TORLUM-395731 format. One record per residue (C-alpha): x, y, z; chain; residue number from 1. Coordinates in steps of 0.2 Angstrom, whole numbers. Each point is the difference from the previous one (the first is absolute). Layout:
N
<atom <X, Y, Z>, 'A', NUM> ...
//
This chain:
144
<atom <448, -129, 20>, 'A', 1> <atom <-15, -11, -4>, 'A', 2> <atom <-15, 3, -11>, 'A', 3> <atom <-11, 1, 15>, 'A', 4> <atom <10, 14, 8>, 'A', 5> <atom <1, 10, -17>, 'A', 6> <atom <-18, -2, -2>, 'A', 7> <atom <-3, 6, 18>, 'A', 8> <atom <11, 15, -3>, 'A', 9> <atom <-9, 4, -16>, 'A', 10> <atom <-17, -1, 8>, 'A', 11> <atom <6, 11, 14>, 'A', 12> <atom <6, 13, -12>, 'A', 13> <atom <-16, -1, -10>, 'A', 14> <atom <-10, 2, 16>, 'A', 15> <atom <11, 14, 6>, 'A', 16> <atom <-2, 9, -17>, 'A', 17> <atom <-19, -3, -1>, 'A', 18> <atom <-2, 7, 18>, 'A', 19> <atom <11, 15, -4>, 'A', 20> <atom <-10, 4, -16>, 'A', 21> <atom <-17, -3, 10>, 'A', 22> <atom <6, 13, 13>, 'A', 23> <atom <6, 12, -13>, 'A', 24> <atom <-17, -2, -9>, 'A', 25> <atom <-10, 3, 16>, 'A', 26> <atom <11, 15, 5>, 'A', 27> <atom <-1, 7, -17>, 'A', 28> <atom <-18, -3, -3>, 'A', 29> <atom <-7, 4, 18>, 'A', 30> <atom <-1, 19, -4>, 'A', 31> <atom <-8, -3, -16>, 'A', 32> <atom <-13, -12, 8>, 'A', 33> <atom <-3, 13, 14>, 'A', 34> <atom <-2, 13, -13>, 'A', 35> <atom <-13, -10, -10>, 'A', 36> <atom <-9, -5, 16>, 'A', 37> <atom <-1, 18, 5>, 'A', 38> <atom <-7, 5, -18>, 'A', 39> <atom <-13, -14, 1>, 'A', 40> <atom <-4, 5, 18>, 'A', 41> <atom <-2, 18, -5>, 'A', 42> <atom <-11, -4, -15>, 'A', 43> <atom <-11, -12, 10>, 'A', 44> <atom <-2, 14, 14>, 'A', 45> <atom <-5, 13, -13>, 'A', 46> <atom <-13, -12, -8>, 'A', 47> <atom <-7, -5, 17>, 'A', 48> <atom <0, 19, 5>, 'A', 49> <atom <-9, 4, -16>, 'A', 50> <atom <-13, -14, 2>, 'A', 51> <atom <-3, 5, 18>, 'A', 52> <atom <-2, 18, -6>, 'A', 53> <atom <-12, -5, -14>, 'A', 54> <atom <-10, -11, 12>, 'A', 55> <atom <-1, 14, 13>, 'A', 56> <atom <-6, 12, -13>, 'A', 57> <atom <-13, -13, -6>, 'A', 58> <atom <-5, -4, 17>, 'A', 59> <atom <-2, 18, 6>, 'A', 60> <atom <-10, 4, -16>, 'A', 61> <atom <-12, -15, 3>, 'A', 62> <atom <-2, 5, 18>, 'A', 63> <atom <-4, 18, -5>, 'A', 64> <atom <-12, -6, -13>, 'A', 65> <atom <-9, -12, 13>, 'A', 66> <atom <0, 14, 13>, 'A', 67> <atom <-8, 12, -13>, 'A', 68> <atom <-13, -12, -5>, 'A', 69> <atom <-5, -4, 18>, 'A', 70> <atom <1, 18, 5>, 'A', 71> <atom <-12, 4, -14>, 'A', 72> <atom <-12, -14, 5>, 'A', 73> <atom <0, 6, 18>, 'A', 74> <atom <-3, 18, -5>, 'A', 75> <atom <-15, -5, -10>, 'A', 76> <atom <-7, -10, 14>, 'A', 77> <atom <3, 15, 12>, 'A', 78> <atom <-10, 11, -12>, 'A', 79> <atom <-14, -13, 0>, 'A', 80> <atom <0, -1, 19>, 'A', 81> <atom <0, 19, 1>, 'A', 82> <atom <-15, 1, -12>, 'A', 83> <atom <-9, -12, 11>, 'A', 84> <atom <4, 10, 15>, 'A', 85> <atom <-6, 16, -8>, 'A', 86> <atom <-16, -9, -5>, 'A', 87> <atom <-2, -6, 18>, 'A', 88> <atom <3, 17, 7>, 'A', 89> <atom <-13, 8, -11>, 'A', 90> <atom <-13, -14, 5>, 'A', 91> <atom <5, 3, 18>, 'A', 92> <atom <-3, 19, -2>, 'A', 93> <atom <-17, -4, -8>, 'A', 94> <atom <-5, -11, 15>, 'A', 95> <atom <6, 13, 12>, 'A', 96> <atom <-10, 13, -9>, 'A', 97> <atom <-15, -11, 1>, 'A', 98> <atom <2, -3, 18>, 'A', 99> <atom <2, 19, 3>, 'A', 100> <atom <-17, 2, -9>, 'A', 101> <atom <-8, -14, 10>, 'A', 102> <atom <6, 8, 16>, 'A', 103> <atom <-7, 17, -6>, 'A', 104> <atom <-16, -8, -4>, 'A', 105> <atom <-1, -9, 17>, 'A', 106> <atom <4, 16, 9>, 'A', 107> <atom <-15, 8, -10>, 'A', 108> <atom <-11, -15, 4>, 'A', 109> <atom <4, 1, 18>, 'A', 110> <atom <-4, 19, 0>, 'A', 111> <atom <-16, -4, -9>, 'A', 112> <atom <-4, -14, 12>, 'A', 113> <atom <-4, 12, 13>, 'A', 114> <atom <-12, 10, -11>, 'A', 115> <atom <-9, -13, -11>, 'A', 116> <atom <1, -19, 2>, 'A', 117> <atom <-9, -3, -16>, 'A', 118> <atom <13, 10, -10>, 'A', 119> <atom <14, -10, 9>, 'A', 120> <atom <-8, -16, -6>, 'A', 121> <atom <0, 6, -18>, 'A', 122> <atom <18, 6, 1>, 'A', 123> <atom <5, -17, 7>, 'A', 124> <atom <-8, -9, -14>, 'A', 125> <atom <8, 11, -13>, 'A', 126> <atom <17, -2, 8>, 'A', 127> <atom <-2, -19, 1>, 'A', 128> <atom <-5, 0, -18>, 'A', 129> <atom <15, 10, -5>, 'A', 130> <atom <12, -11, 9>, 'A', 131> <atom <-8, -16, -7>, 'A', 132> <atom <2, 8, -18>, 'A', 133> <atom <18, 5, 4>, 'A', 134> <atom <5, -17, 6>, 'A', 135> <atom <-8, -8, -14>, 'A', 136> <atom <9, 11, -12>, 'A', 137> <atom <17, -2, 10>, 'A', 138> <atom <-2, -19, -1>, 'A', 139> <atom <-3, 0, -18>, 'A', 140> <atom <16, 11, -3>, 'A', 141> <atom <11, -11, 11>, 'A', 142> <atom <13, -9, -9>, 'A', 143> <atom <-1, -19, 1>, 'A', 144> 
//
């Protein structure tokens, strides 16, 4: 046997031995690697779930805070609008009452017209003056 053959045989034996040891390491360590991977995966999953839960809680709290703030502002505006509506209703009632008074006066004037034209003229003048005064007061009281 020549040196080249011996060398070739030694290389083959070393290669076979290295391959066998590599297979043994892979076979022996695969369960350990899988166990380590599973542990890391479980830890990561737990941390991700915890972070998602924290984010969810923070997000929900912030949304609730914003909702309460907006709701408070809307309720305040609704109260202001209701107050304006109440004032408007009171003003309308005053105007309707005045219209009723004017109608009553006109009816009285019509009746008096048949009896005394001079008296009617005086009543009309008084009514006109009253209306002019009311509208002057109403215009001064109107908000700008």
